[in-house]
C-alpha positions as CSV (number, residue, x, y, z in Angstrom):
1,M,0.0,0.0,0.0
2,N,3.0,2.3,0.7
3,P,5.8,1.5,-1.7
4,A,8.1,4.1,-0.2
5,F,7.9,2.4,3.2
6,D,8.5,-1.0,1.6
7,T,11.7,0.3,0.0
8,Y,12.8,1.9,3.2
9,I,12.3,-1.1,5.4
10,Q,14.0,-3.4,2.9
11,S,17.0,-1.1,3.0
12,L,17.5,-1.8,6.7
13,A,18.0,-5.5,6.2
14,R,21.4,-6.6,7.5
15,R,22.2,-3.1,8.6
16,D,23.7,-2.3,12.0
17,V,21.0,-0.3,13.8
18,N,21.3,1.1,17.4
19,V,18.2,2.0,19.2
20,I,18.5,4.1,22.4
21,G,15.7,3.4,24.9
22,A,13.1,0.6,25.0
23,G,10.2,3.0,25.6
24,V,6.7,3.2,24.1
25,S,7.8,4.4,20.7
26,N,11.0,2.4,20.3
27,S,9.9,-1.1,21.5
28,P,7.5,-1.7,18.4
29,L,10.3,-0.2,16.3
30,I,12.8,-2.8,17.5
31,R,10.4,-5.6,16.8
32,M,9.8,-4.3,13.2
33,L,13.5,-3.9,12.6
34,C,14.2,-7.5,13.8
35,S,11.4,-8.9,11.6
36,E,13.1,-7.3,8.6
37,G,16.5,-8.7,9.3
38,A,18.3,-5.7,10.8
39,H,21.1,-6.3,13.3
40,V,19.7,-4.4,16.3
41,T,21.6,-3.1,19.4
42,L,19.3,-1.9,22.2
43,R,20.9,0.6,24.6
44,D,19.0,1.5,27.8
45,R,19.9,3.1,31.1
46,N,17.9,0.5,33.1
47,P,20.2,-2.4,34.1
48,A,17.1,-4.5,35.1
49,L,15.3,-4.2,31.7
50,P,13.5,-7.5,31.1
51,R,15.7,-9.4,28.6
52,E,13.6,-12.4,27.5
53,E,11.8,-10.9,24.5
54,W,14.9,-9.1,23.2
55,D,17.1,-12.2,23.7
56,Q,14.5,-14.3,21.7
57,L,14.6,-11.7,18.9
58,G,18.5,-11.8,18.8
59,V,18.8,-8.2,20.0
60,R,22.2,-7.2,21.4
61,L,21.7,-5.5,24.8
62,L,23.8,-2.8,26.3
63,L,22.3,-1.8,29.7
64,G,23.1,0.2,32.7
65,E,25.6,3.0,33.4
66,N,27.7,2.6,30.3
67,Y,24.8,2.1,27.9
68,L,26.0,5.0,25.7
69,D,29.6,3.8,25.2
70,R,30.6,3.9,21.6
71,V,27.2,4.5,20.0
72,G,27.5,3.8,16.3
73,G,26.3,1.6,13.5
74,D,24.6,2.5,10.2
75,V,21.6,4.1,11.8
76,V,20.9,5.4,15.4
77,F,17.4,5.9,16.7
78,R,17.4,8.3,19.7
79,T,14.7,8.2,22.3
80,P,12.6,11.4,22.4
81,G,13.9,12.3,25.9
82,M,17.5,12.4,24.8
83,R,18.8,15.7,23.5
84,P,19.8,15.5,19.8
85,D,23.1,17.2,20.6
86,H,24.1,14.7,23.3
87,P,27.8,14.0,23.0
88,A,27.2,10.3,22.4
89,L,25.1,11.2,19.3
90,E,27.6,13.8,18.1
91,M,30.3,11.1,18.2
92,A,28.1,8.7,16.3
93,R,27.5,11.3,13.6
94,A,31.2,12.0,13.4
95,S,31.9,8.3,12.9
96,G,29.4,8.1,10.0
97,S,26.2,7.0,11.6
98,R,22.8,8.5,10.6
99,V,21.1,9.7,13.7
100,T,17.4,9.9,13.5
101,S,14.1,9.2,15.5
102,E,11.0,7.2,15.0
103,M,9.0,10.3,14.4
104,A,11.5,11.9,11.9
105,E,11.4,8.6,9.8
106,F,7.6,8.5,9.9
107,F,7.3,12.1,8.6
108,A,9.6,11.2,5.7
109,L,7.5,8.1,4.8
110,C,3.9,9.0,5.6
111,P,1.8,8.8,2.5
112,C,-1.1,10.9,3.7
113,P,-1.7,14.4,5.2
114,I,-0.5,14.9,8.7
115,V,-2.1,17.2,11.3
116,G,0.6,18.0,13.8
117,V,-0.3,19.5,17.2
118,T,2.1,21.0,19.7
119,G,2.0,23.6,22.5
120,S,2.7,24.0,26.2
121,D,-0.8,22.9,27.2
122,G,-3.8,21.3,25.6
123,K,-2.0,19.1,23.1
124,T,-3.6,15.8,23.9
125,T,-7.1,17.2,24.2
126,T,-6.8,19.1,21.0
127,T,-5.4,16.1,19.1
128,S,-8.1,13.8,20.5
129,L,-10.8,16.2,19.4
130,I,-9.2,16.4,15.9
131,V,-9.3,12.6,15.7
132,D,-13.0,12.4,16.7
133,M,-13.9,15.2,14.3
134,L,-12.2,13.5,11.4
135,A,-13.5,10.0,12.3
136,D,-17.1,11.3,12.6
137,G,-16.6,12.9,9.2
138,G,-15.8,9.4,7.7
139,R,-12.0,9.7,7.4
140,T,-9.6,6.9,8.4
141,V,-7.5,8.5,11.1
142,H,-4.2,7.3,12.6
143,L,-3.3,8.7,16.1
144,G,0.3,8.9,17.2
145,G,3.2,10.9,18.6
146,N,3.0,11.3,22.3
147,I,-0.3,9.5,22.3
148,G,-1.6,6.5,20.5
149,T,0.5,3.8,18.7
150,P,4.0,4.6,17.3
151,L,3.3,5.5,13.7
152,L,6.4,4.3,11.8
153,T,5.5,0.7,12.3
154,R,2.1,1.4,10.8
155,A,3.2,3.5,7.8
156,G,3.2,0.5,5.5
157,E,-0.6,0.1,6.0
158,M,-1.5,3.7,5.3
159,S,-3.0,5.1,2.1
160,S,-3.0,8.5,0.6
161,M,-6.7,8.9,1.5
162,D,-6.0,8.5,5.3
163,V,-5.1,11.3,7.8
164,C,-2.6,11.2,10.7
165,A,-3.1,13.2,13.8
166,V,0.2,13.5,15.7
167,E,0.9,15.1,19.1
168,L,4.4,16.4,19.2
169,S,6.6,17.5,22.1
170,S,9.4,20.0,22.0
171,F,11.8,17.0,22.6
172,Q,10.6,15.4,19.3
173,L,10.6,18.6,17.4
174,M,14.1,19.8,18.1
175,D,15.7,18.0,15.2
176,M,12.7,17.6,12.9
177,T,13.4,18.7,9.3
178,R,9.8,18.3,8.0
179,S,6.5,20.0,9.1
180,P,3.0,18.7,9.0
181,H,0.5,19.8,6.3
182,V,-1.6,21.3,9.1
183,A,0.4,22.7,12.1
184,V,-1.5,23.5,15.3
185,I,0.2,25.4,18.2
186,T,-2.3,25.6,21.1
187,N,-0.3,28.1,23.2
188,L,3.3,28.7,24.5
189,S,4.4,29.4,28.0
190,P,7.6,28.5,29.9
191,N,7.9,24.7,30.3
192,H,10.6,21.9,30.4
193,L,13.3,24.3,31.4
194,D,15.0,21.5,33.3
195,W,15.7,19.9,29.9
196,H,15.9,22.9,27.5
197,R,18.7,25.4,27.7
198,G,16.3,28.3,28.4
199,I,13.0,29.6,27.1
200,D,14.5,30.6,23.7
201,E,15.5,27.0,22.9
202,Y,12.1,25.7,24.1
203,T,10.1,28.1,22.0
204,A,12.3,27.6,19.0
205,A,11.7,23.9,19.2
206,K,8.0,24.4,19.2
207,R,8.2,26.8,16.2
208,R,9.9,24.1,14.2
209,L,6.4,22.8,13.6
210,L,6.0,25.7,11.1
211,D,9.5,26.0,9.8
212,F,9.3,23.5,6.9
213,Q,5.8,24.2,5.8
214,G,5.1,25.1,2.2
215,A,2.8,27.5,0.4
216,N,0.0,24.9,0.3
217,D,0.2,24.1,4.1
218,F,-2.0,25.5,6.9
219,A,-1.0,26.9,10.3
220,V,-3.5,27.1,13.2
221,L,-2.4,29.5,16.0
222,N,-3.7,30.9,19.2
223,G,-4.5,34.6,18.6
224,D,-5.0,35.2,22.3
225,N,-1.6,33.9,23.4
226,P,1.2,36.5,23.1
227,A,3.8,33.9,22.2
228,T,1.8,32.4,19.3
229,S,-0.1,35.5,18.1
230,D,3.1,36.9,16.7
231,L,3.9,33.7,14.7
232,C,2.8,33.0,11.1
233,G,2.9,29.9,8.9
234,R,4.6,29.7,5.5
235,G,1.3,29.1,3.8
236,R,-2.2,29.9,5.0
237,T,-2.6,30.9,8.6
238,K,-5.7,31.2,10.8
239,Y,-5.8,32.4,14.4
240,F,-8.4,31.1,16.8
241,G,-9.5,32.9,19.9
242,M,-12.0,35.2,21.5
243,H,-12.3,37.3,18.4
244,T,-14.1,34.4,16.7
245,V,-16.9,34.3,19.3
246,E,-20.1,36.3,18.8
247,H,-23.1,35.9,21.0
248,G,-21.6,32.8,22.6
249,I,-21.1,31.0,19.3
250,I,-17.6,30.1,17.9
251,D,-17.1,30.9,14.2
252,G,-20.8,31.1,13.6
253,L,-21.1,27.3,14.2
254,L,-20.6,26.0,17.7
255,P,-22.3,27.3,20.8
256,I,-19.8,27.4,23.7
257,S,-22.6,25.9,25.9
258,D,-22.3,22.7,23.8
259,I,-18.8,22.1,25.1
260,R,-18.9,19.5,27.9
261,I,-15.4,19.9,29.2
262,P,-14.9,22.7,31.7
263,G,-12.7,25.8,31.5
264,W,-11.8,28.4,29.0
265,Y,-8.6,26.6,28.1
266,N,-10.8,23.7,26.9
267,V,-12.8,26.2,24.8
268,E,-9.5,27.1,23.2
269,N,-8.7,23.5,22.6
270,V,-12.0,23.0,20.8
271,M,-11.4,26.1,18.8
272,A,-8.0,24.9,17.7
273,A,-9.3,21.5,16.7
274,M,-12.3,22.9,14.9
275,T,-10.1,25.4,13.0
276,A,-7.8,22.6,11.9
277,V,-10.4,20.4,10.3
278,R,-13.2,22.8,9.2
279,G,-13.6,22.4,5.5
280,T,-12.1,18.9,5.6
281,V,-15.2,17.3,7.2
282,S,-18.7,18.5,7.5
283,D,-19.9,21.0,10.1
284,E,-22.2,18.3,11.4
285,A,-19.3,16.0,12.1
286,I,-17.5,18.8,14.1
287,L,-20.6,19.5,16.2
288,E,-21.2,15.8,16.8
289,A,-17.6,15.2,18.0
290,V,-17.7,18.2,20.4
291,R,-21.1,17.3,21.9
292,N,-19.9,13.8,22.6
293,F,-16.4,14.7,23.9
294,V,-16.2,14.3,27.7
295,G,-12.4,14.8,28.1
296,V,-9.2,12.7,28.3
297,E,-7.9,10.7,31.3
298,H,-5.8,12.7,33.8
299,R,-6.9,16.0,32.3
300,N,-9.2,17.6,34.9
301,Q,-10.9,14.2,35.0
302,W,-13.8,13.9,37.4
303,V,-13.1,10.8,39.5
304,A,-15.8,10.4,42.2
305,E,-18.0,12.1,44.8
306,V,-17.2,10.9,48.3
307,D,-19.2,12.3,51.3
308,G,-20.4,15.1,49.1
309,V,-16.8,16.1,48.0
310,H,-15.8,15.9,44.3
311,Y,-12.4,14.6,43.4
312,Y,-10.7,15.6,40.1
313,N,-7.5,14.1,38.6
314,N,-5.4,16.6,36.6
315,S,-2.1,14.7,36.9
316,I,-1.2,16.1,33.5
317,G,-0.9,19.5,35.2
318,S,2.9,19.3,35.3
319,S,3.6,23.0,35.0
320,P,2.5,26.0,37.1
321,A,0.7,27.5,34.1
322,R,-1.3,24.4,33.5
323,T,-2.3,24.2,37.2
324,V,-3.4,27.9,37.1
325,A,-5.6,27.2,34.0
326,T,-7.2,24.3,35.8
327,L,-7.9,26.3,38.9
328,H,-9.7,28.8,36.8
329,A,-11.9,26.0,35.4
330,H,-13.4,25.3,38.8
331,V,-16.0,27.4,40.5
332,G,-15.1,28.4,44.0
333,K,-12.0,27.4,46.0
334,V,-10.5,23.9,45.9
335,L,-8.3,21.7,48.1
336,L,-5.3,21.6,45.8
337,I,-2.7,18.7,45.9
338,A,0.5,20.0,44.3
339,G,4.2,19.2,44.1
340,G,6.6,16.7,42.6
341,R,9.8,17.3,40.7
342,D,10.6,20.9,39.8
343,K,10.9,21.7,36.1
344,K,12.9,24.9,36.8
345,V,9.8,26.9,36.1
346,P,9.0,29.6,38.7
347,F,6.1,29.1,41.0
348,D,5.6,32.8,41.8
349,E,2.8,33.5,39.3
350,M,0.9,30.4,40.4
351,A,1.3,31.5,44.1
352,K,-0.5,34.7,43.3
353,Q,-3.6,32.8,42.2
354,L,-3.8,30.7,45.4
355,P,-5.7,33.1,47.7
356,E,-8.6,33.4,45.2
357,H,-8.8,29.8,44.1
358,V,-7.4,27.5,46.8
359,K,-9.0,26.8,50.2
360,L,-6.2,24.4,51.4
361,L,-2.9,23.6,49.8
362,L,-1.6,20.1,50.3
363,L,2.1,19.7,49.1
364,I,4.0,16.6,48.2
365,G,7.3,15.7,46.6
366,E,10.7,17.3,46.0
367,A,9.3,20.8,45.2
368,A,7.0,21.0,48.2
369,N,9.3,23.5,50.1
370,Q,9.8,25.7,47.0
371,I,6.1,26.0,46.4
372,E,5.5,26.7,50.1
373,I,8.1,29.5,50.1
374,E,6.5,31.2,47.1
375,A,3.0,30.7,48.5
376,R,3.8,32.3,51.9
377,K,5.1,35.5,50.1
378,V,1.5,36.1,49.0
379,P,-1.0,38.0,51.2
380,N,-3.9,35.8,52.4
381,C,-2.0,32.7,51.6
382,P,-4.3,29.6,52.2
383,P,-3.4,27.1,54.9
384,I,-0.6,24.7,53.8
385,V,-0.2,21.1,54.8
386,Q,3.0,19.2,53.8
387,C,2.4,15.5,53.2
388,E,4.8,12.6,52.8
389,G,3.2,11.6,49.5
390,L,-0.1,11.2,47.6
391,V,-1.5,8.6,50.1
392,E,-1.2,11.1,53.0
393,A,-2.4,14.0,50.9
394,V,-5.6,12.2,49.8
395,A,-6.3,11.1,53.4
396,Q,-5.7,14.6,54.7
397,A,-8.0,16.0,52.0
398,H,-10.7,13.6,52.9
399,N,-10.4,14.5,56.6
400,L,-10.5,18.3,56.0
401,A,-13.0,18.7,53.2
402,V,-16.7,19.3,53.8
403,P,-19.6,18.5,51.6
404,G,-19.6,20.8,48.5
405,D,-15.8,21.0,48.4
406,T,-13.6,20.0,45.5
407,V,-10.3,18.1,45.9
408,L,-8.0,18.7,42.8
409,L,-4.8,16.9,42.0
410,S,-2.9,19.3,39.8
411,P,0.7,19.1,40.8
412,A,2.4,21.9,38.7
413,C,5.4,19.6,38.6
414,T,6.5,16.4,36.9
415,A,6.0,13.0,38.6
416,Y,9.5,11.7,38.2
417,D,10.5,12.1,41.9
418,Q,8.0,9.3,42.9
419,Y,6.4,7.9,39.7
420,L,7.4,6.8,36.2
421,N,5.2,9.4,34.6
422,F,2.1,11.5,35.1
423,E,-0.2,8.6,34.1
424,E,1.1,6.4,36.9
425,R,0.6,9.3,39.4
426,G,-2.9,9.9,38.1
427,R,-3.9,6.2,38.3
428,H,-2.6,6.1,41.9
429,F,-4.8,9.1,42.8
430,V,-7.8,7.5,41.1
431,E,-7.1,4.2,43.1
432,L,-6.8,6.1,46.4
433,V,-10.1,8.0,45.7
434,G,-11.7,4.7,44.7
435,A,-10.7,3.1,48.0
436,L,-12.2,6.1,49.8
437,H,-15.4,5.8,47.8
438,R,-15.7,2.1,48.7
439,S,-14.9,2.5,52.3
440,V,-17.6,5.2,52.9
441,G,-20.1,4.1,50.4
442,G,-19.8,7.3,48.3
443,N,-22.2,8.4,45.6
């Protein structure tokens, strides 16, 4: 179905291929490479990585502290979390290796239009909405990038009539040399400054989504966000935002009251998705998708009502800006569970929002002290309780909340101090609330 992919995969037979990291995107890649006769070396920091499957496939394993020693071969696939200018990769290039990534190879081989979505917040919700709108419009849609199935392994099955919706992080974009046909940037604010060398590098990585577009491509940008309203695509550009709303109706089509997910930031996500696909599918398909969309797991997800208290899981809220946006989505003050590993993004702006939006601040993780220091600088700072971890925080919230309250997990930090990722943190929160629900016979 995709001759270019067939030629590509055949060219890797008997080649020496190094794959760095056995994560979500690279594990299916390794299986595909092995099935086509490539000689694969898997390099991973984890010395306890399960070996059985890789041994059966004939994969050479380099694990543990020295996993990046003498990276080389014909092709090197980097993991998204590894900087493209890492010294090990620079040495591999110097020795003649072609350094690439699963996503870069997919962009080169995809036979159909790609809708690419990036931004500091709202990527997953916007991408999920785009998928639903396209599917409701009768299109065959492939979802990938940060969410969904790794797409390179599926490129051989795709046709030119399909559409791909791809969520892209700044890590993936840094060394991309192709842009999607439709490029959506939801917003930009400081993020991942523990990985990027400053805000300029971070925003430049996000802007690469637009850099390789042509005259026939389409950019969708947030007109209300200062960092994106100054950008422009190389083809057609449309800005979504408040200027498209009249009498509560977006673009003359969608009443804001039809959007079921709370918060203005989710209205913006709907605007972005709608702008990206309008004209590609019918207006009826767009309306149906929005009216049926109830949100994505870990994104201000309602969990349960226990003793008259509502619990919400916003574990995806791994930056102060994201937590502030979620606080604004709730009516009244919440009991906020925050903290985790600091991303080197200041907490001062978030702290200013606490008196108006937070009844009680429950702090966990490595950044608990930093958040408390900033919070106590603000007049009328809410009461603060430091907790050993999520178990204690949920228990304290249950003891201190009264009927009508909302308990919100929105950490403003990454999960890596205590969890593998934000999904694991969110699932743990949901499990703890579920146990509360069962113990008290909640509604």
